[in-house]
C-alpha angles and dihedrals in degrees: 000000000000104000092186092060092043089064093062122103134274080045099199093044090057093041091057091043090054090051090049091055089060092061120080109229117165116169107280095018104072100126093115095052090042091054089047093054092049090050091052091051091053091046089054094042092238124147110255138173140181127211127219093266092052102258113145129212120192119188126205123190121237123267116254113295093013096085095112097046118117108276114247131206120209107203136191139143123248101207125086140205108259109216129146141173112266092243093050114100103211136139111209090198093057113014130081121239111249110221122189137174121250120178098318096326132095114224138165129239107258098328143070111289097222095224083131093104107341092089090055090050091048092053092052091049092050088055094048092051096046122103092185106057116099112227149138124244111321137196122185116208118202112188130194135219096019095142099057107034111336087244090152094059089041088058097052112121127218114257092021091110129044102197122111100198123049128200108199104202096196108097125109109216122075113225095027125104119199121209099169141032144184127266121232147204137185124224121193127191121198121197124194108226122227113201138209137183124273112258118245117256092034133142125212127219138179109222120194139185111205144159100053118142097228116191144169115332091219107031096038101033091102097052099084092244117172117258116214096207091051094046095045090048091051091052092048095043093056094038090057092052095048108028106023089246112185126202126231097164139001127190123168135153126005125212124042091229095050128077107242113262105177136025138179138191135184110215142168129217132183111266089243091065096053099107097040091047095051091044090052094052091047090051093048091053088062094042093052090045087057095044094050100031092125105036100030110014093164096058114132140170118219131185135182139167114268140178115293112259121236095232142006134217110266114260088244091057093042093052092047097047095044094046091049095047091046094055098034106117118247127177136019117000097177143352121230115270092205106038114051114232096010119128105232101187135009144149133218122212091209109174150347117202140162120239108181108298094349134084112219115205116188127194137165132210129204134186138156086219117068093211092049090050091055091046088056093050088050093050094051092042090052088056091061099034086065089068096042097255122160101246123193134174129204125230090263126202131270128251123242115246113223121246109193090182092061113142093211088053091051092049093047092050091049091050092047093051091047094053101037105022094230139093118260120220116251110209148151122238133228091222138078120271125181087235089085092058094040091053089056092057095034105032094174094051111121109216144179129179123213141142148157121295116284127177131189094018117179091030135077085256089072111134136171122217103232101206090056092060091067092047090054091046092051091046092051092049093048091048092052092046093052104034110117 
């Protein structure tokens, strides 16, 4: 138990968050945290149920005199993005997250913190446990698998919940209320590898791109952050042209909803190119530090001799893969024409990995317009169709259409102004929120999304601003007290 964290306020919120950090909960493997939630409901003598997908709904009766108030749903997801630094020894299916306090922020040692959305879950649990908070009928919805495909929200059934207003506790900027979000879709390209023998008189190197910040493939896509897949591809593409570099293995990026932070390739070169190749990589290390001095000042290129591989990608495979990765679009496609400052459409070149004799390239597309989302999918697909790859796209998830006349929004804005004597910002977000899927199953549900300030989500740099947790807590309690 982390006693330092347990001294933070609100005490019970941080108590539950600390407990959540102890429970492994990768997307698709949430059984332990689901069992824990059901046990808490049993301990508190609250009605609880679990659907076939694993979503949990816990109901709490109204406090005396509030029985006829509009029922409210508190909603968050229990899974987390599992990212770690390459030098961190950690098993996300067994080990506990190690949170610590650093100058007003909560961070984790070498891994994602999981405050996305562990802190939202913790706030909901603190409300369920409390015997002092004044509120109408409450349901707490804890969904699974939000970070991979939102399959938990996809599986929700109509009439499973009774609430009429929903507070989605999964946003990352205190003082901002979100009433709309982008829809998303994943596109994957699979390339069959042809091989050839290693040429005599060759040297083998391990080339790495490290030190990038990474980040959320929606929220951070417009920040100019370095992408390890794109940078590593650039290095290898030019090295092939100049030094006859040949590839044996390539592995960059990880999760489809995270901007790639690290990349690695095993390559060979003719012995005669040793000096030029090493000089080139050293030069590119300085070039990249200059190019990304603001967004990714810690970026670095490393190289070291390694064991000679047994086989190489054929030259045909290498040319096709490097060309397609180099031209594959990544970043912002278009800004919204109706909401100033909002990214409308984007794509994330998330990862390239080898699986046996296949190269798996993963991307994700987002847009607040369904037609533009599909156009982005088509554009990325076309990139890989040109090299004969097997290209597939998932079902995706819908966007959430803004409703500026929302009653829950009006009530939240009033509560915020009363508590903090300033106007909150009302926005849409270029990221997926489960609100889009929930609104499909519950079209009359009135929803808003908010949360404390998080930075670096989906990366080991994830951090939670401690003072904003209490602000969100106070806001939620005020809303529950005043909702009609």
